[in-house]
C-alpha positions as CSV (number, residue, x, y, z in Angstrom):
1,M,-10.7,-1.7,-36.7
2,Y,-13.1,-2.0,-33.7
3,D,-16.7,-3.0,-33.3
4,H,-17.2,-0.9,-30.2
5,Y,-15.7,2.5,-29.2
6,I,-16.2,3.2,-25.5
7,S,-15.3,6.1,-23.3
8,L,-15.4,6.2,-19.5
9,E,-15.8,9.0,-17.0
10,W,-14.9,7.6,-13.6
11,A,-15.3,9.3,-10.2
12,Q,-15.5,8.0,-6.6
13,T,-19.3,8.1,-6.6
14,N,-20.5,7.5,-10.1
15,M,-19.3,6.4,-13.5
16,V,-20.5,7.2,-17.0
17,L,-19.9,5.0,-20.1
18,A,-20.5,6.2,-23.7
19,R,-20.5,3.8,-26.6
20,M,-20.5,4.0,-30.4
21,T,-20.2,1.2,-32.9
22,K,-18.5,1.0,-36.3
23,E,-21.9,0.8,-38.1
24,S,-23.6,3.7,-36.3
25,S,-22.7,7.2,-35.1
26,E,-25.4,7.1,-32.4
27,V,-24.0,7.5,-28.9
28,K,-25.5,5.3,-26.1
29,T,-24.7,6.2,-22.5
30,F,-24.8,4.3,-19.2
31,N,-24.7,6.1,-15.8
32,A,-24.3,4.1,-12.6
33,T,-22.7,4.1,-9.2
34,S,-18.9,3.4,-9.5
35,N,-18.3,-0.3,-9.2
36,L,-15.3,-1.9,-10.7
37,K,-16.8,-5.4,-10.9
38,D,-19.9,-4.1,-12.7
39,L,-17.8,-2.2,-15.1
40,Q,-15.6,-5.3,-15.9
41,L,-18.8,-7.4,-16.4
42,C,-20.3,-4.7,-18.7
43,L,-17.2,-4.5,-20.9
44,S,-16.8,-8.3,-21.1
45,R,-20.3,-8.9,-22.3
46,L,-19.8,-6.8,-25.5
47,K,-19.1,-9.0,-28.5
48,G,-16.4,-8.1,-31.0
49,R,-13.3,-5.9,-30.8
50,K,-13.4,-3.2,-28.2
51,I,-11.3,-0.1,-27.5
52,L,-11.8,1.9,-24.3
53,T,-10.6,5.4,-23.5
54,F,-10.5,7.6,-20.4
55,E,-8.5,10.6,-19.5
56,E,-5.2,10.7,-17.6
57,T,-6.0,11.1,-13.9
58,T,-4.9,9.9,-10.5
59,T,-6.8,6.6,-11.0
60,A,-5.7,6.1,-14.7
61,Q,-3.0,3.5,-13.9
62,W,-5.2,1.5,-11.6
63,L,-8.1,1.4,-14.2
64,Y,-5.6,0.4,-16.9
65,V,-4.4,-2.6,-14.9
66,E,-7.9,-3.7,-13.9
67,L,-9.6,-3.3,-17.3
68,K,-6.9,-4.2,-19.8
69,E,-8.1,-7.9,-19.9
70,C,-11.7,-6.8,-20.6
71,V,-11.0,-5.0,-23.9
72,D,-8.7,-5.3,-26.9
73,E,-7.1,-1.9,-26.4
74,I,-7.0,0.9,-23.8
75,L,-6.2,4.4,-24.9
76,I,-5.5,6.7,-21.9
77,C,-5.8,10.2,-23.5
78,D,-4.1,13.5,-22.8
79,P,-6.7,15.9,-21.3
80,Y,-4.7,18.9,-22.5
81,R,-5.5,17.9,-26.1
82,N,-9.2,17.4,-25.7
83,R,-10.3,20.9,-26.6
84,L,-13.8,19.7,-27.6
85,L,-14.5,18.9,-23.9
86,S,-14.2,22.5,-22.9
87,E,-17.0,23.7,-25.2
88,G,-20.5,24.4,-24.0
89,A,-22.0,22.8,-20.8
90,K,-20.0,20.4,-18.8
91,T,-21.3,17.2,-17.1
92,D,-19.9,13.7,-16.8
93,K,-22.4,12.5,-19.5
94,L,-21.5,15.2,-22.0
95,D,-17.8,14.7,-21.4
96,A,-18.2,10.9,-22.0
97,I,-20.1,11.6,-25.2
98,R,-17.6,14.0,-26.6
99,L,-14.7,11.7,-25.6
100,V,-16.1,8.7,-27.5
101,Q,-16.7,10.9,-30.6
102,L,-13.0,12.0,-30.5
103,L,-12.0,8.4,-30.1
104,R,-14.0,7.2,-33.1
105,A,-12.6,10.1,-35.2
106,G,-9.0,9.2,-34.2
107,L,-8.3,12.6,-32.6
108,L,-7.1,11.5,-29.2
109,K,-3.4,11.6,-28.2
110,P,-2.4,8.6,-26.0
111,V,-0.5,8.9,-22.7
112,F,1.9,6.0,-22.1
113,H,0.9,3.4,-19.5
114,S,2.1,-0.1,-18.9
115,A,1.8,-3.0,-16.5
116,G,5.5,-3.7,-16.9
117,R,8.0,-4.3,-14.1
118,F,9.3,-0.7,-14.0
119,I,5.9,0.7,-13.2
120,E,6.5,0.1,-9.5
121,L,9.5,2.5,-9.8
122,R,7.2,5.3,-10.8
123,K,5.5,5.3,-7.4
124,F,8.8,5.0,-5.7
125,V,10.3,7.9,-7.6
126,S,7.2,10.0,-7.0
127,G,7.4,9.4,-3.2
128,Y,11.2,10.2,-3.2
129,E,10.6,13.5,-5.1
130,D,7.9,14.5,-2.7
131,L,10.2,13.7,0.2
132,V,13.1,15.8,-1.2
133,K,10.7,18.7,-1.7
134,L,9.6,18.4,1.9
135,G,13.2,18.3,3.1
136,V,14.2,21.4,1.1
137,R,11.2,23.3,2.4
138,L,12.1,22.5,6.0
139,K,15.7,23.4,5.6
140,N,14.8,26.7,3.9
141,Q,12.4,27.4,6.7
142,R,15.1,26.8,9.3
143,A,17.5,29.0,7.5
144,S,14.9,31.8,7.3
145,L,14.4,31.7,11.1
146,F,18.1,32.4,11.7
147,R,18.3,35.0,8.8
148,A,15.4,36.9,10.4
149,Q,17.7,37.5,13.5
150,G,20.8,38.1,11.4
151,R,22.4,34.9,12.7
152,D,24.3,31.9,11.2
153,K,22.0,29.0,10.4
154,R,24.6,26.6,11.7
155,Q,23.8,27.7,15.3
156,K,21.3,25.6,17.3
157,N,19.3,28.2,19.3
158,L,17.3,31.4,18.7
159,D,16.3,34.4,20.7
160,G,12.7,34.3,21.7
161,T,10.4,31.6,23.1
162,A,8.2,31.4,20.0
163,E,11.1,31.3,17.5
164,Q,12.9,28.6,19.5
165,F,9.7,26.5,19.7
166,V,9.3,26.7,15.9
167,L,13.0,25.8,15.4
168,E,12.7,22.7,17.6
169,G,9.8,21.4,15.6
170,T,11.6,22.2,12.3
171,D,14.7,20.4,13.5
172,R,12.7,17.3,14.4
173,G,11.1,17.4,10.9
174,I,14.6,17.6,9.3
175,G,15.8,14.7,11.4
176,N,12.8,12.6,10.3
177,Y,13.5,13.6,6.7
178,E,17.1,12.5,6.9
179,A,16.1,9.1,8.3
180,E,13.4,8.6,5.6
181,K,15.8,9.7,2.9
182,K,18.3,7.1,4.1
183,R,15.6,4.4,3.9
184,Y,14.9,5.4,0.3
185,E,18.6,5.3,-0.6
186,E,18.8,1.7,0.8
187,Q,15.9,0.7,-1.4
188,M,17.6,2.3,-4.4
189,G,20.6,0.0,-3.8
190,K,18.2,-3.0,-3.9
191,F,16.7,-1.8,-7.2
192,R,20.1,-1.5,-8.7
193,R,21.0,-5.1,-7.9
194,K,17.6,-6.2,-9.3
195,H,17.5,-4.3,-12.6
196,G,20.2,-4.5,-15.2
197,M,18.8,-1.4,-17.0
198,I,19.4,0.7,-13.9
199,R,23.0,-0.7,-13.6
200,A,23.6,0.2,-17.2
201,L,22.3,3.8,-16.8
202,D,24.3,4.2,-13.6
203,Q,27.5,3.7,-15.6
204,I,26.9,6.8,-17.7
205,S,29.0,9.7,-16.5
206,G,27.1,12.2,-14.5
207,I,23.8,10.4,-14.1
208,G,24.3,8.4,-10.9
209,L,22.0,6.0,-9.2
210,V,19.2,8.4,-8.4
211,G,19.2,9.7,-12.0
212,A,19.3,6.1,-13.4
213,I,16.2,5.1,-11.3
214,K,14.4,8.3,-12.4
215,I,15.1,7.6,-16.1
216,A,14.0,3.9,-15.8
217,A,10.9,4.9,-14.0
218,R,9.8,7.5,-16.5
219,V,10.7,5.7,-19.7
220,V,9.8,2.1,-18.9
221,D,9.8,1.1,-22.6
222,P,12.3,3.0,-24.8
223,R,10.6,1.6,-28.0
224,R,7.7,4.1,-27.6
225,F,10.1,6.8,-28.9
226,S,10.5,6.0,-32.6
227,T,13.1,8.8,-33.3
228,K,15.8,10.7,-31.5
229,G,13.8,13.9,-32.0
230,Q,10.8,12.4,-30.1
231,W,13.0,11.3,-27.3
232,L,14.7,14.7,-27.0
233,S,11.4,16.5,-27.2
234,Y,10.0,14.3,-24.3
235,C,13.2,15.3,-22.3
236,G,12.6,19.0,-23.0
237,L,16.0,19.4,-24.6
238,I,14.9,20.7,-28.0
239,R,12.5,23.4,-29.2
240,H,10.1,23.3,-32.3
241,E,10.2,26.1,-34.9
242,K,6.8,27.7,-35.7
243,L,6.5,28.1,-39.5
244,S,3.7,29.4,-41.6
245,G,3.7,30.6,-45.2
246,G,7.4,30.0,-45.4
247,R,8.1,32.4,-42.5
248,S,9.4,31.6,-39.1
249,Y,7.5,32.9,-36.1
250,G,10.0,31.8,-33.4
251,W,10.4,28.7,-31.4
252,K,8.1,26.8,-29.1
253,G,9.0,24.5,-26.3
254,P,7.1,21.1,-26.2
255,R,5.3,19.7,-23.2
256,Y,8.0,17.5,-21.6
257,C,8.9,15.4,-18.6
258,R,10.4,17.8,-16.0
259,T,12.1,14.9,-14.2
260,L,14.1,13.8,-17.2
261,K,15.1,17.3,-18.1
262,S,16.4,17.9,-14.6
263,V,18.3,14.6,-14.7
264,F,20.2,15.3,-17.9
265,K,20.8,19.0,-17.1
266,T,22.2,18.0,-13.8
267,A,24.3,15.3,-15.4
268,A,25.8,17.8,-17.8
269,I,26.8,20.2,-15.0
270,T,28.3,17.3,-13.1
271,V,30.5,16.0,-15.9
272,I,31.7,19.5,-16.8
273,E,32.4,20.9,-13.3
274,K,32.8,18.0,-10.9
275,S,33.9,14.9,-12.8
276,K,37.3,13.8,-13.9
277,E,38.2,13.7,-17.6
278,N,35.6,11.9,-19.6
279,F,34.1,11.9,-23.0
280,F,31.3,14.3,-22.2
281,K,33.7,16.8,-20.7
282,D,35.9,16.6,-23.8
283,Y,32.9,17.1,-25.9
284,Y,31.9,20.2,-24.0
285,H,35.4,21.7,-24.5
286,F,35.4,20.7,-28.1
287,L,32.2,22.6,-28.8
288,I,33.6,25.8,-27.1
289,Q,37.1,25.7,-28.6
290,Q,36.5,24.1,-32.0
291,K,32.9,25.1,-32.8
292,G,32.7,28.5,-31.1
293,Y,29.7,27.6,-28.9
294,A,28.9,29.8,-26.0
295,E,29.2,28.1,-22.6
296,H,25.4,27.8,-22.1
297,Q,25.0,26.4,-25.6
298,A,27.8,23.9,-25.1
299,R,26.3,22.8,-21.8
300,H,22.9,22.3,-23.3
301,A,24.4,20.3,-26.2
302,T,26.2,18.2,-23.7
303,A,23.0,17.4,-21.9
304,R,21.4,16.4,-25.2
305,R,24.4,14.1,-25.9
306,I,24.0,12.4,-22.5
307,A,20.3,12.0,-23.2
308,V,21.0,10.4,-26.6
309,V,23.5,8.0,-25.1
310,A,21.1,7.1,-22.3
311,W,18.4,6.4,-24.9
312,G,20.8,4.1,-26.8
313,V,21.6,2.2,-23.6
314,L,17.9,1.8,-22.9
315,K,17.2,0.4,-26.4
316,S,20.2,-1.9,-26.6
317,G,20.1,-3.2,-23.0
318,K,23.9,-3.1,-23.0
319,G,26.2,-1.2,-20.7
320,F,27.8,2.2,-21.4
321,D,31.1,1.9,-23.3
322,A,32.9,5.3,-23.1
323,E,35.8,4.2,-25.3
324,K,33.6,3.0,-28.1
325,L,31.7,6.3,-27.9
326,A,34.9,8.3,-28.1
327,Q,36.1,6.3,-31.1
328,N,32.8,6.8,-33.0
329,F,32.9,10.5,-32.3
330,K,36.4,10.9,-33.7
331,R,35.3,9.2,-37.0
């Protein structure tokens, strides 16, 4: 399909390009100081169809955006699958050579990247998740200071100069965290007004605005999942059976998106325990009372059902219709 197969090893100080052609298995390499303009010029001068690959790293999205006009296709590959790169000596040049060989042989697994409008949400969600982790750590630290003295964490002062000094700093950090979280929540409201996909996901019981933004940010394009099984696997809501010689050797969990699994698991708990009567809550009780599911099995099945509905909303671009969903289920 391509006249040139190219791999890139990019670092702050230097870059290595390795190239193969469709006529020859010889690998040619180019090592130079990292310079984006020189790289773009080098790729643009190659005649014919070109495919470029590099591994998923911190700079992968930036390189994708900057280089996508210079080649016919960019394949950002999953480094966990590139077993060949771990064999023998390791240098940037050897890694680039092995990577282009895997590319030409069709043995690389792509990682989804896009320059679409929802990509900006990924950075926003990443910053929000980091902020929440920081806030949880500070609040746990504050609680541990009071617990160490056998006191209630709702109090404001501690015994001891050093402990009180640490507490005051922690309280200031928590105050800054609350203010920054409020700023993020205001921006979330703007995203909801701007994107119809987020409004549609927000209508699904249990997901909420934060969950809707996390889903939109991680999925971006629902068409990249061709089947329901692929979608549920990406969400970490199914396991794969290990079979060999007609014998089962147990089940194996896939590599999945932890953010999406958390969203749908949390949504299931919300609709079951905190929400008013809704389709998903009725579905949960149906599984327990009519199908004989254990509570944890029914809760997990409810999370899968919510995930499937969310995937349907993403693909159709239409809002969530609870009544239609209930009617289809009864049939």
